C-alpha positions in Angstrom: -77.4 14.4 7.3 -80.4 16.6 7.8 -79.9 20.2 8.5 -81.9 22.4 11.0 -84.8 21.8 12.7 -86.2 18.6 14.3 -84.1 15.6 13.5 -86.6 12.6 12.8 -85.7 9.3 14.6 -85.7 6.5 12.1 -84.5 6.5 8.6 -85.2 3.9 6.0 -82.8 2.8 2.8 -84.4 2.8 -0.5 -82.4 1.0 -3.5 -83.7 1.2 -7.2 -82.2 -1.2 -9.9 -82.6 0.3 -13.2 -81.5 -0.4 -17.0 -78.2 1.2 -16.4 -77.4 2.0 -12.7 -78.2 0.9 -9.1 -78.9 4.0 -7.3 -79.9 4.1 -3.0 -81.1 6.6 -1.0 -81.2 7.4 2.9 -84.6 8.5 3.4 -86.0 10.0 6.7 -89.6 9.4 7.9 -91.0 12.9 6.3 -89.9 11.5 3.1 -86.7 14.0 2.9 -83.7 12.2 0.6 -80.6 12.7 3.1 -77.8 11.1 0.9 -77.8 9.4 -2.5 -75.5 7.2 -5.0 -75.1 5.5 -7.8 -73.1 2.8 -9.7 -73.7 1.6 -13.3 -74.2 -1.9 -14.3 -73.0 -3.5 -17.1 -75.2 -5.2 -19.7 -74.7 -7.0 -23.0 -76.0 -7.3 -26.3 -75.1 -10.7 -27.9 -77.1 -10.1 -31.0 -79.6 -8.0 -32.0 -82.8 -7.6 -29.4 -81.0 -10.0 -27.0 -80.5 -8.0 -23.7 -78.5 -9.5 -20.6 -76.7 -8.5 -17.5 -75.6 -10.4 -14.8 -77.1 -10.8 -11.0 -73.7 -11.2 -9.4 -72.8 -7.4 -10.8 -76.5 -5.8 -9.7 -75.8 -7.0 -6.2 -72.2 -5.9 -5.8 -73.4 -2.8 -7.5 -76.3 -2.6 -4.5 -73.3 -3.0 -2.1 -70.9 0.1 -3.8 -74.2 2.4 -3.1 -76.1 1.1 0.2 -72.3 1.7 1.9 -72.4 5.3 0.3 -75.6 6.6 1.7 -75.2 5.3 5.0 -71.6 6.6 5.7 -71.4 8.9 8.9 -74.8 8.2 10.3 -75.7 5.9 13.3 -76.6 3.1 11.0 -78.9 1.6 14.2 -81.4 4.6 13.1 -81.8 2.8 9.9 -85.7 0.7 10.5 -86.0 -0.7 6.9 -84.8 -1.3 3.7 -86.5 -1.5 0.4 -85.9 -2.8 -3.2 -87.1 -2.1 -6.5 -85.9 -3.0 -10.1 -86.7 -3.3 -13.8 -88.8 -6.5 -14.3 -86.0 -8.6 -15.7 -85.5 -12.0 -15.8 -83.3 -13.9 -13.6 -82.0 -17.3 -13.6 -80.6 -19.5 -11.0 -79.7 -23.6 -10.7 -80.6 -25.6 -8.0 -77.9 -24.2 -5.5 -79.1 -20.6 -6.4 -76.0 -20.6 -8.9 -76.6 -18.0 -12.0 -76.9 -19.9 -15.1 -76.6 -18.7 -18.5 -79.1 -17.0 -20.8 -77.1 -17.4 -24.2 -75.9 -19.7 -26.5 -72.2 -18.8 -25.5 -72.8 -20.4 -22.3 -71.6 -17.8 -20.3 -73.2 -18.1 -16.8 -72.0 -14.9 -15.4 -74.6 -13.6 -18.2 -77.9 -14.7 -15.9 -80.6 -12.0 -16.4 -82.6 -11.5 -19.6 -83.1 -7.6 -19.3 -87.1 -6.6 -19.5 -86.2 -4.7 -22.7 -85.0 -8.1 -24.7 -87.4 -8.9 -27.4 -85.9 -12.1 -28.5 -88.8 -14.2 -27.9 -91.1 -12.7 -30.5 -91.9 -16.1 -31.8 -93.0 -17.1 -28.5 -95.1 -14.4 -27.5 -97.3 -15.0 -30.4 -98.1 -18.1 -30.3 -99.1 -17.6 -26.7 -101.7 -14.6 -27.8 -102.8 -17.4 -30.3 -104.2 -19.2 -27.3 -106.3 -16.6 -26.6 -106.6 -18.0 -23.1 -108.5 -16.0 -20.1 -105.2 -15.0 -18.4 -104.6 -12.4 -21.6 -107.6 -10.6 -20.3 -105.3 -8.8 -17.6 -102.9 -8.0 -19.9 -105.3 -6.0 -22.1 -106.2 -9.0 -23.8 -102.5 -9.0 -25.7 -99.2 -10.1 -23.9 -96.2 -8.1 -24.3 -92.8 -10.0 -25.3 -91.3 -8.0 -22.4 -93.4 -9.9 -19.7 -92.0 -13.6 -18.5 -94.0 -16.3 -20.0 -93.1 -15.6 -23.4 -89.0 -15.5 -22.2 -89.4 -18.6 -20.1 -90.5 -20.5 -22.9 -88.0 -19.1 -25.4 -85.4 -20.9 -22.3 -86.9 -23.9 -22.7 -87.0 -24.2 -26.4 -83.3 -22.7 -27.2 -81.3 -23.8 -24.1 -82.7 -26.8 -22.7 -79.5 -29.0 -21.6 -77.4 -25.3 -20.3 -80.3 -23.5 -18.9 -83.9 -24.7 -18.5 -83.0 -28.5 -17.4 -80.7 -27.3 -14.3 -82.7 -24.2 -13.6 -83.9 -24.2 -10.0 -85.2 -20.7 -9.7 -86.7 -18.3 -12.1 -87.1 -14.5 -10.3 -88.2 -11.3 -11.2 -85.0 -9.1 -10.8 -86.9 -7.4 -7.7 -87.7 -10.6 -5.7 -84.2 -12.0 -6.8 -82.9 -8.6 -4.6 -85.2 -9.5 -2.0 -84.3 -13.3 -1.8 -80.5 -12.3 -1.6 -81.3 -9.9 1.3 -83.2 -12.0 3.2 -82.7 -16.0 1.8 -86.8 -15.6 1.3 -87.8 -17.1 -1.7 -91.2 -15.7 -1.1 -92.3 -13.4 -4.3 -93.7 -9.8 -4.2 -97.7 -9.9 -5.4 -96.5 -6.9 -7.4 -94.3 -8.9 -9.8 -95.7 -12.1 -10.2 -99.7 -10.5 -10.9 -98.0 -8.0 -13.7 -95.4 -9.8 -15.4 -96.1 -13.7 -14.6 -100.0 -14.1 -15.2 -100.5 -14.7 -11.3 -104.1 -13.5 -10.0 -104.4 -12.2 -6.6 -107.7 -13.9 -5.8 -107.1 -17.2 -7.6 -103.3 -17.3 -7.9 -101.4 -19.7 -10.8 -103.9 -21.1 -14.0 -102.6 -24.7 -14.7 -104.5 -24.6 -17.8 -102.4 -21.6 -19.2 -98.8 -22.9 -18.1 -99.8 -26.4 -19.9 -101.5 -25.0 -23.1 -98.4 -23.1 -23.9 -96.2 -25.6 -23.2 -94.5 -25.3 -19.7 -96.5 -27.8 -17.9 -92.9 -28.4 -15.8 -94.2 -25.6 -13.3 -97.4 -27.1 -12.8 -96.2 -30.4 -11.8 -93.6 -29.0 -9.4 -96.2 -26.6 -7.5 -94.8 -23.8 -9.1 -92.0 -23.8 -6.8 -89.3 -22.3 -9.7 -91.3 -19.5 -10.1 -93.1 -18.7 -6.8 -95.7 -20.3 -4.7 -95.5 -18.3 -1.9 -96.4 -14.7 -2.5 -96.7 -11.8 -0.2 -98.1 -8.1 -1.0 -95.3 -5.1 -1.5 -94.2 -3.6 1.6 -94.7 -7.1 4.0 -92.0 -7.9 6.1 -89.8 -10.9 4.8 -88.2 -13.3 7.3 -86.4 -12.5 10.0 -85.1 -9.7 8.2 -81.2 -8.9 6.7 -79.1 -11.8 7.0 -75.9 -11.3 8.3 -74.1 -12.4 5.0 -76.1 -9.7 3.0 -75.5 -6.9 6.0 -72.1 -7.5 5.3 -72.6 -7.2 1.4 -74.8 -3.7 2.0 -72.9 -2.3 4.8 -76.3 -2.3 6.9 -77.3 -3.5 10.4 -78.4 -7.4 10.6 -82.2 -8.3 11.3 -83.3 -4.8 9.8 -86.7 -5.1 8.2 -86.6 -6.0 4.6 -89.5 -5.5 2.6 -91.6 -7.4 -0.2 -90.3 -5.4 -3.0 -91.8 -3.4 -6.3 -91.1 -3.1 -10.2 -89.6 0.1 -10.6 -92.4 2.2 -12.2 -94.6 0.8 -9.3 -92.3 2.3 -7.0 -92.1 5.5 -8.7 -96.1 5.6 -8.2 -96.3 4.7 -5.2 -93.8 7.5 -4.3 -95.6 10.0 -6.1 -99.4 9.1 -5.9 -100.3 9.7 -2.6 -98.9 13.2 -1.8 -101.0 15.9 0.2 -102.0 18.5 -2.6 -103.6 20.8 -0.3 -103.6 24.4 -1.5 -102.1 23.7 -4.6 -105.8 24.6 -6.6 -105.6 21.4 -8.3 -108.8 19.3 -9.1 -107.8 16.4 -7.7 -108.0 17.9 -3.9 -110.5 16.6 -2.1 -111.3 14.0 -5.0 -110.3 10.5 -4.3 -106.5 9.3 -5.3 -107.9 7.4 -8.0 -108.2 10.8 -10.2 -104.5 10.8 -10.1 -102.2 9.1 -13.2 -98.8 8.4 -12.2 -96.5 8.9 -15.0 -93.0 7.2 -14.4 -90.6 8.5 -17.1 -87.5 7.1 -17.5 -85.8 4.6 -20.3 -89.5 3.8 -20.8 -92.7 5.7 -19.6 -95.4 4.1 -17.5 -98.8 5.1 -16.7 -100.2 4.2 -13.6 -103.7 4.5 -12.8 -105.9 2.6 -9.5 -109.5 2.4 -9.3 -111.5 1.0 -6.5 -112.9 -1.9 -8.7 -111.5 -3.7 -11.5 -111.4 -1.9 -14.9 -110.3 -3.9 -17.9 -108.8 -1.4 -20.5 -108.2 -2.8 -23.9 -104.4 -2.7 -24.9 -103.5 -1.9 -21.2 -102.3 -4.1 -18.7 -104.4 -5.0 -15.6 -106.4 -4.8 -13.8 -104.1 -6.2 -11.0 -105.6 -6.2 -7.4 -103.0 -4.5 -4.8 -100.2 -4.7 -7.4 -99.1 -1.2 -6.4 -101.0 0.3 -3.6 -102.7 -2.2 -1.5 -106.6 -2.6 -1.9 -106.6 -0.9 -5.3 -107.0 -2.2 -8.5 -103.8 -1.2 -11.3 -104.1 -0.3 -14.5 -100.3 0.8 -15.9 -100.2 1.7 -19.5 -96.6 2.4 -21.1 -94.2 3.8 -24.4 -91.5 1.2 -24.6 -87.9 2.7 -24.3 -89.5 6.5 -24.6 -86.5 7.9 -22.3 -83.5 5.6 -24.9 -85.4 6.7 -27.9 -84.7 10.9 -27.2 -81.3 9.3 -26.6 -80.9 7.8 -29.6 -82.7 10.6 -32.2 -80.3 13.4 -30.2 -77.1 11.1 -30.5 -77.3 10.0 -34.1 -78.1 13.3 -35.8 -74.9 14.9 -37.5 -74.8 18.1 -35.2 -74.4 16.3 -32.0 -70.5 16.4 -31.9 -71.3 20.1 -32.1 -74.0 19.9 -29.7 -71.9 18.1 -27.3 -68.6 20.7 -27.5 -71.2 23.4 -27.5 -73.2 22.2 -24.3 -69.5 21.3 -22.5 -68.4 24.8 -22.9 -71.6 26.1 -21.2 -71.1 23.6 -18.6 -74.2 22.5 -19.4 -76.6 19.1 -20.2 -77.3 18.5 -23.7 -80.9 19.1 -23.2 -80.7 21.7 -20.9 -78.7 23.7 -24.5 -81.3 22.1 -26.6 -84.0 23.7 -24.7 -82.4 26.8 -24.0 -81.6 26.7 -28.0 -85.5 26.1 -28.6 -86.2 29.5 -26.4 -84.3 31.2 -28.8 -85.7 30.1 -32.4 -89.2 29.7 -31.3 -89.7 33.7 -31.3 -92.7 34.8 -29.9 -94.6 31.5 -30.4 -94.7 28.3 -27.6 -92.3 26.0 -28.4 -94.8 23.1 -29.3 -95.1 25.4 -32.7 -92.3 24.9 -34.2 -93.7 21.4 -35.0 -96.8 22.9 -37.2 -95.7 20.9 -40.3 -93.5 18.5 -38.5 -96.0 15.1 -37.6 -93.4 12.2 -36.0 -94.1 8.4 -35.3 -91.9 7.8 -32.7 -92.2 4.3 -30.9 -89.1 2.6 -32.6 -89.7 -0.3 -30.0 -93.6 -1.3 -30.7 -96.6 0.5 -28.9 -97.0 -1.0 -25.8 -100.3 0.7 -25.3 -103.4 1.4 -25.8 -102.3 -0.3 -29.2 -100.4 -3.5 -27.9 -99.0 -4.1 -31.2 -95.4 -4.7 -31.0 -94.8 -3.7 -35.0 -96.1 0.0 -34.4 -93.6 2.7 -34.3 -94.7 5.7 -32.9 -97.3 7.5 -30.6 -98.3 11.3 -29.2 -98.8 8.6 -26.4 -99.7 9.8 -23.0 -102.9 11.8 -24.2 -104.1 8.8 -25.7 -103.6 6.1 -23.0 -105.5 8.7 -21.0 -108.5 8.3 -23.5 -108.3 4.7 -23.4 -108.3 4.6 -19.3 -111.1 7.2 -19.4 -113.3 5.3 -22.0 -113.0 2.4 -20.2 -114.2 3.7 -16.7 -111.0 5.7 -15.1 -112.0 9.6 -14.0 -108.9 11.3 -14.5 -107.8 14.9 -13.5 -103.9 15.3 -12.6 -100.6 13.7 -13.8 -98.4 13.2 -11.4 -94.7 13.1 -13.2 -91.4 11.1 -11.8 -88.4 9.7 -13.2 -85.6 11.3 -15.0 -87.4 12.6 -17.7 -89.3 14.9 -15.1 -86.5 16.6 -14.6 -86.7 18.4 -18.2 -88.9 21.3 -18.0 -89.9 20.8 -21.5 -91.1 17.4 -21.4 -93.0 18.2 -18.4 -94.7 21.6 -19.8 -95.6 19.8 -23.6 -97.3 17.0 -21.0 -99.5 19.3 -19.6 -100.2 21.2 -22.9 -101.1 18.3 -24.9 -103.3 15.8 -22.1 -104.6 19.8 -21.2 -104.3 18.2 -17.3 -101.8 20.0 -14.4 -98.7 18.2 -13.9 -97.5 17.7 -10.3 -94.1 16.9 -9.8 -92.4 16.0 -6.2 -90.9 17.6 -3.8 -87.8 15.1 -3.9 -87.1 14.3 -7.7 -86.0 11.1 -7.0 -89.5 9.4 -6.7 -88.4 5.9 -7.0 -86.1 5.9 -4.2 -88.8 7.1 -2.1 -91.7 4.7 -3.3 -88.8 2.2 -2.3 -87.9 3.5 1.0 -91.4 3.4 1.8 -91.5 -0.1 1.4 -88.6 -0.4 3.7 -90.5 1.7 6.5 -93.8 -0.3 6.1 -92.1 -3.6 6.7 -90.2 -2.2 9.6 -93.7 -1.4 11.5 -93.4 2.4 11.8 -96.2 3.2 9.6 -100.1 1.4 10.0 -100.4 0.9 6.2 -98.9 1.8 2.7 -101.2 4.5 2.2 -100.5 6.2 5.5 -96.8 6.1 4.9 -97.3 7.5 0.9 -99.5 9.9 2.3 -96.6 11.0 4.6 -93.4 11.0 3.0 -94.6 12.0 -0.6 -95.0 15.9 -1.1 -95.6 18.3 -3.8 -92.7 20.1 -5.3 -93.7 22.1 -7.9 -97.5 22.3 -10.1 -97.3 22.9 -14.1 -100.3 24.1 -15.4 -101.5 23.5 -19.0 -101.3 27.0 -21.1 -105.0 26.6 -22.5 -104.7 29.5 -25.0 -102.8 26.4 -27.0 -105.3 23.7 -26.7 -106.6 24.6 -30.4 -103.0 23.6 -31.5 -102.6 20.8 -29.6 -105.9 19.5 -30.2 -105.3 19.3 -34.1 -101.9 17.9 -33.7 -103.1 14.8 -31.7 -105.8 14.5 -34.9 -102.8 14.1 -37.3 -101.2 11.4 -34.9 -104.9 9.9 -34.7 -104.2 9.8 -38.1 -100.7 8.3 -38.4 -102.1 5.6 -36.3 -104.8 4.4 -39.0 -102.5 5.0 -42.0 -99.9 2.6 -40.2 -102.2 -0.1 -40.0 -103.3 0.7 -43.5 -99.9 0.4 -45.0 -99.7 -3.0 -43.2 -102.6 -4.3 -45.0 -101.4 -3.3 -48.3 -98.0 -4.7 -47.6 -99.4 -8.4 -46.4 -102.0 -8.3 -49.0 -101.4 -10.2 -52.4 
């Protein structure tokens, strides 16, 4: 419950389905997070590069967390509900029952996760078509998008899944359907992951060319033929059945959803920055880059006019902020790879024991250890002779090369965006990794840009709540809700005295890009 001062009248619930957990928050009209809960969700990896989840498991977890965050409050003051989620693929039959996405025939596992890379052969064939829709994904489609996964299901699970399927949902759209019974899709999901165009709709020729003409024949009913902008109110609001599942009042407004990273962007990019000495003060919101750092990192830049950036997804119209075009750069499984490197080290058990003894997380302990050994120099100078290529899971952008492993990433993405026509001056960070002060300072130092952190660390949940607030009608627009509900917490400025060092490190990384390509060419040669 809110502390002293005037208590605002309305509450909103935001639900965020991430890779490993479902989280919910109760948020007021000022964007203050009043209650938080999280619940882990199951993942299965039946074989290499196959990652699966259960929509029933996820929905049950949604109920656990929403019931927790509304405990002890007057639920009649809850005005709206917003969902965001990873862009995983949910498969249901014609009666909305789960279908298996695996060779074992286990229908409980009916979600192909966003990070699943089973459809490598399919995405190569799709990219070889060089179809016009690929222009809006930086010229090269990612294996993490939905078209290659759908083609994989048709080619590999024809009888047990494909022929029985009635509905293919992006996970955020599954959640809003489950809450309202409305099968309308969010413009965000369809534009960003399914090749839908906000201006032209579906492109029949693309689906026919790649062998998925089935969708054209049934007027796209299985993948969505009613499309709404994020934050739009769905149907008659929360159904009585969903209200019982979630412990919320029936009939409250439910918003068309967002992908999780886009909710993070919505939660940070509109903050009022007056009085912080930032270059973006007085500049249009297009001068800001939102960086959502979780399991993966997503870099969200918006523009008034469409900008095509090679190797970067978009431009997508109204996919995050209505009326603006979105470009989305990214680094695949960033957070997960930091965990992998740390936990895979021989000294990890010793590290864990020392961190536990100090009642610290392993990362807080590592940061303090780095401070001890760095002597008088900044921490980054410890790597003067160490140059690492960290893209273990392929490069998403701006190289869009699944085979490349590693990148000094955010700076490279910023340079690609600016070369194409974006003008950026400030980074707005949110997500789990933004809680690590070393990670944040390094972003400022390497890019040479100030980093803004939100007052509310859980910016993704604030973004989801903003959707609910918009659906309720309490704000006239998404932009108004953004400016009222997202606030600056801390600003981290780059240490300009270290600029020369990081410029040299960056030159080494650009060489690593060149060398990786040279090695690949040698190995492919006769």
